[in-house]
N, C-alpha and C positions, 0 to 999 in steps of 0.2 A: 504493500500499499503506499501511497504517496502523497505528500502534501506540499501546495506550493505558496510562497508567499510572494507578493511583487509590490514594489515600492516604487511609483512614477513621479518624475518631475524633481529627481532632487537637487538641489541645487547646489552641484559640487560635479567637476569636470569627471567625463568618464575615462581619460586617462588616468587620472589619479585614482579614480574609484578600482580600476581594473588591477592596480598594483597589489590592494588589500585582498580583490576576490581570487586571484591567482594562488596566493598563497592558503587560500581555504580549500580549493577544489579537490574533493575526493579525501578527506578528512572525516573523522567521526565527529559528530556534534559537541560532545564533551573537548576534544582536542581543540576544535576551532574555537570554542569559547575561552579555553585557556590562552591561546596565542592572542586572541582579540582584546583580552584583558590588560596584557603586555603592550599590543599595538595602539591601545587609545590614546596614550599619551603623546604619540608620536605622529600619528594619521586621524584626521578628522575622518576619513572614509571608513575606518575601523569601528565608530560608534554606529554608523551607518548599516553597514554589514550586521553587527551584533543586533540591532534593532530588528532588521528584517530576518535575521537566523530565529530570533524569539518568537518572532511570529509564526514563522514556518512551523517551531515546534509545536507551539499554541495549537495552530491549524492540527498538526497530525493528533495531537492528544484528543482534540475534539471531536477528529472523524474515528478514531480508532475505539471500537468496543472495549477491547482490554485496556488495562494500566499499563503505560509504558513509560519508562524514563528517557533521559537523555542519552544515557551512555549506550542504549541499544538504536539508536538513530545514527545514520550515515546521510552525509550531502552527498547527494547523486548528481545534482548539475547546479552551479551558480554561475551566473553570468551577468555582464554589466553592459547594456545598450545605450547610444546616444540619444537625445531626446532633442527637444529644441533647444534653441539658441536665441538667449535673448539680447536684442540688439539695441545700444544707445549711443548715443550721439556725444563726443566731447569737442568743443570749441577751441579750435588752434588759432594761430596767427594767420594774419593776413586774410580773415574770412573763410579759412577752411576748415573742415570738420574731420574727425578722425572716429572710427567706429570703434566701439568697445564692444566686445562679443562675450557673454557671460551665459558658458554651457550649462546644459542640465544632462541629467544620466536618468535610465530606468534601471534598477535592479532586480534580479530574479532569481531565487532561491527555492531549489527544491529538495525536500527531505523523505527518506525512505528507511525502513527497516533493513538492517543487515541480514536477516534471514531471509526474505522475500527476494526472489530475482524475476523481476517482471519486466 
């Protein structure tokens, strides 16, 4: 059985978020939480991934008929995609205007049992 958590339009660049996501791929949920607790002081993306992972675990517990712990779960898929880019204008000298681009991201976390091979 699988559970999915999606976080959309995160005001954080996709390249920065992928640095954290690549570390979590294929890990058990307990191991991922341990890594994220260390990374959260260094990367803002770690806090975003941790909240999405908590949501995926809660979704799995809600769907599962039996009681399950975080040690039994594994991250089967986790990826960050690009979202829309907010565009702003910054006035410059001689009447010019420079564009400021503020990127956003979509984050998807899929969690499943270690025992089930679906």
